[in-house]
N, C-alpha and C positions, 0 to 999 in steps of 0.2 A: 658225310661223317655223322655219327650219332650226336645230334644236337650241338655240334661244335664244342663239346666240353662244358656246355652250360647245362647244369642239371639241378635237380632238387636236392637240397641238403635236408636230410631227415631230422638230425639233431646234432648240433655243434655248439660248443661252449668255449669262449675265449675270455681271458681275464687280462686286463691292462692296469698297470700301476701308474699313478700320476703323483709324483713327489710333492708338488705344490698345489694339489687339489685338482679335482676333475674339471674339465671344460664344461661350459654350459651346453645344454641340449641344442640350442640354436647354433652354436659354433660347430658342433658335430654335423648337424644337418647341412650347414653352410659349406663345410669342407667336402661332404659327399656331393653336393651340388657342383662345387668347384671341380671335383675330379671327373664327374660324368657329364656335366653341363645340363643335367636334368633336375628339376625341382624336387626336393625331398620334404616330406611332411612328417611331423611328429605328433603322436597322440599319447597323452599321459600327463602325470603330475610332475611339476618342475618347481623347485625352490631356488632362491637366489643366494642367500647367505646362511649356512654354507650351501654350496651347489649340491643338490640332491635331486634325483629323479628316478622314475620308473616309467619307461615310455617305449612305445613302438615307433620305429622309423620305417618309412616306405617311400618309394618313388610315387609321385602323384599320379603318373600315368598307369600304374599297376598297384593301386593302393591296397589290394587284398593280400599282397605278398610283403611281409615285413620281417624285421629283426627286433628283438627286445633288448633294451639296455637298462641297467639299473646300477646305482652307485652304492658303495658301502665303504666303511672306514677300516683301517688296519686293525683296530681293536676288535672288530667282528670276525676276523679271520682266525681259523683254527684248523690248519691243514698240516699234515705230516710232511708233505713233499714240497713245502715252500722253499724255493731256492733264493728268495729275496728276504733277507733279514732286515725288515724296515721298521722304523719306529714311528714314522709319521707318513701321511699321504692318504690318498684315496684310491679306491679301485673302481673300475667300471667292468661289469660283467656283461658280455655280449652273448645272447642266446639266439641261435637260429634254429627254429623248429619248423619243419615243412616250409622252408623258404627256398629261394633260388640262390645260386652261387654268385650272381651279379650283385644282389643286394647285400649278401653277407660279406663278400670281399671288398666292396666299396666301403662298408662300415669299418672293416678292419683297417683298410688303408687310411681312412679319415682319423681313426683313433691313434694310429701310429704317427701320422703327420702332425697331430696336436700334442705330441710328446709322450704318448702312452708306451709303456714297456710291457711286452707280452710276458705274463707270468704263468702261462698255462701249463707249465711243467717242462721237463727235459724232453727235447725233441731229437730224435735220431737224425742221421744225415739224410736219409731218404725223404723223411717228412719235411725237413728243412728245405731240401731242394725242390720238392713239390710245392711248398708254400711260396718259395721265391718265384717259381714259374707262374703261379696264380697271381701274385702281386704284379708281375709284369703284364700279364694278360688283362687284368681289370683296371690298371692305372691308366685309363684313357677316356676320352670323351666319346659318348655314344648318342645316337639319335633316339627319339622316342619310338619311332617305328621299329628300329633295331631291337630295342628292349622288349617291346610287345611281341615281336617275332620270336625272340628267345623264349619268352613265356609260353607262347603257343606251341613251339616245338617241344618244350619241356613237358607241358601237359599232354601232348600227343604221345611222347615216348613213355611217360608214366602210365598212360592207359595201355599202351602196347605191352609194357612189362607186366602190368597187372593181368592182362588177358593171357599172356604166356604162362604166368604163374598159375592161373586158374586151369589152363589146359594141361599143364604138367603136374598138377597136384595129385591126380590118381597114381601116376608113375612114382612121384616122390614118396607118397604114402606107402605104396607097395615096397619101395626100396627100404624105407625106414623099418617096416615090419620085418622084412627079410634080414636086414642087418641086426635087428634086435634078437631075432630067433637064432641067428648064427652066433651071436655073442653068448646067448644062453646055452647053446649046444657045446661051445668050447669050454664052459665052466666045468 
């Protein structure tokens, strides 16, 4: 099967609300380690009172693949689609850019286990179901060799996809030109 469902996340943003303040960065990395049994490393700045940080978290065995976390307060929020009308608390935004699904979902599971409430917006039934399947899939301990194997497979399939795109680009370009011309003729 194609990479067993472990792939690269090109860009993903999740936001979690913590009513009593955000957990420390060491708590988040500790919870990720507890979930997977693999050591997690954080790189970035971290303050104690109040808890504030902007950091990258990654598994030590594949340190080049990480997710970015940063905190902000409710006063800094200005979104139209905020379904949480909160007066106090702190938010942690999780950004996965060119990361893998194992690192991203482990961070999500850790934030939820530490009391974070997902405020990323209204999720439809299909997306909620897909998220629940991912939570079940990644809420388990793995070995370092298995994680490295996932990353090797992910890199391999990324290169295969890139090569296919390069090979198909002349056909896609021709199709776009024809479609554009057909659209102009219909006018």
